[in-house]
VOMARZA-584495 format. One record per residue (C-alpha): residue in one letter; chain; x, y negated, z negated. Coordinates in pm, whole numbers. Example, Ala and Ser with C-alpha at 12.3 -4.5 7.8 and 13.67 -1.06 7.14 Angstrom:
% residues 2
[a A [1230 450 -780]]
[s A [1367 106 -714]]
//
This chain:
% residues 102
[m A [0 0 0]]
[t A [146 -335 103]]
[a A [117 -642 -112]]
[q A [-92 -912 47]]
[a A [63 -1258 59]]
[q A [-113 -1516 -155]]
[p A [-197 -1852 3]]
[r A [38 -2133 -89]]
[p A [-97 -2427 -288]]
[i A [-212 -2719 -78]]
[a A [28 -3007 -143]]
[s A [-248 -3268 -125]]
[d A [-416 -3102 -425]]
[w A [-117 -3202 -636]]
[e A [-12 -3540 -491]]
[w A [-183 -3725 -775]]
[q A [97 -3600 -1004]]
[e A [336 -3844 -835]]
[s A [153 -4129 -1013]]
[a A [110 -3959 -1351]]
[a A [220 -4150 -1662]]
[c A [378 -3830 -1798]]
[r A [588 -3763 -1489]]
[e A [924 -3865 -1638]]
[l A [848 -3765 -1997]]
[p A [968 -3449 -2172]]
[t A [726 -3159 -2128]]
[e A [756 -3086 -2500]]
[m A [527 -3383 -2560]]
[f A [244 -3205 -2381]]
[f A [303 -2838 -2468]]
[y A [331 -2694 -2817]]
[t A [626 -2487 -2927]]
[d A [601 -2154 -3108]]
[g A [512 -2207 -3469]]
[e A [396 -2568 -3430]]
[r A [93 -2620 -3652]]
[g A [-91 -2865 -3870]]
[p A [0 -3234 -3885]]
[r A [306 -3193 -3664]]
[r A [98 -3046 -3381]]
[k A [-182 -3301 -3431]]
[n A [68 -3591 -3417]]
[r A [221 -3458 -3093]]
[e A [-124 -3408 -2940]]
[n A [-231 -3760 -3038]]
[a A [86 -3908 -2885]]
[a A [25 -3713 -2562]]
[k A [-340 -3819 -2551]]
[a A [-235 -4184 -2594]]
[i A [-17 -4153 -2284]]
[c A [-302 -3990 -2095]]
[a A [-545 -4264 -2199]]
[s A [-356 -4524 -1994]]
[c A [-270 -4292 -1704]]
[p A [-391 -4400 -1359]]
[v A [-462 -4038 -1260]]
[l A [-638 -3926 -1580]]
[q A [-953 -3810 -1401]]
[a A [-767 -3618 -1129]]
[c A [-551 -3448 -1392]]
[r A [-852 -3355 -1603]]
[k A [-1044 -3224 -1303]]
[q A [-752 -3008 -1192]]
[a A [-702 -2864 -1542]]
[l A [-1071 -2777 -1575]]
[t A [-1094 -2637 -1223]]
[l A [-796 -2409 -1281]]
[a A [-890 -2335 -1644]]
[e A [-537 -2443 -1740]]
[p A [-460 -2240 -2053]]
[y A [-177 -2447 -2204]]
[g A [-85 -2804 -2284]]
[i A [-245 -3146 -2279]]
[w A [-391 -3222 -1936]]
[g A [-607 -3525 -1862]]
[g A [-614 -3611 -2231]]
[l A [-762 -3272 -2325]]
[t A [-608 -3002 -2542]]
[e A [-645 -2630 -2471]]
[e A [-928 -2623 -2725]]
[d A [-1101 -2924 -2568]]
[r A [-1093 -2764 -2224]]
[q A [-1212 -2428 -2354]]
[a A [-1507 -2594 -2527]]
[i A [-1604 -2780 -2208]]
[l A [-1571 -2470 -1992]]
[s A [-1768 -2256 -2240]]
[r A [-2043 -2517 -2262]]
[n A [-2061 -2543 -1882]]
[q A [-2070 -2165 -1849]]
[k A [-2351 -2143 -2106]]
[i A [-2549 -2415 -1928]]
[g A [-2497 -2237 -1596]]
[s A [-2616 -1903 -1731]]
[e A [-2920 -2066 -1895]]
[s A [-3007 -2236 -1565]]
[f A [-2973 -1905 -1385]]
[s A [-3196 -1720 -1633]]
[t A [-3470 -1986 -1617]]
[a A [-3462 -1981 -1237]]
[s A [-3521 -1604 -1228]]
//
């Protein structure tokens, strides 16, 4: 059985990153390290969210992270937990809409 080649990402889907406020910042600001908990994690997340708040591509970043169900890091001002809550809520709403339409 031969492996099928996966399509390459479309560059235009990611061009917004060129204008991102986080582009030149250390990735550690946006992704937690093993063992990071409590106030230290909350402070890092708040600092990252502050950068996102003034970012010119906030909405594009957020949309991409939600579309791809990005599992890690701060994207578009949202933590992993924020995104999971949004996606779960949207999934629940979608399934309720489907069941009422039946």
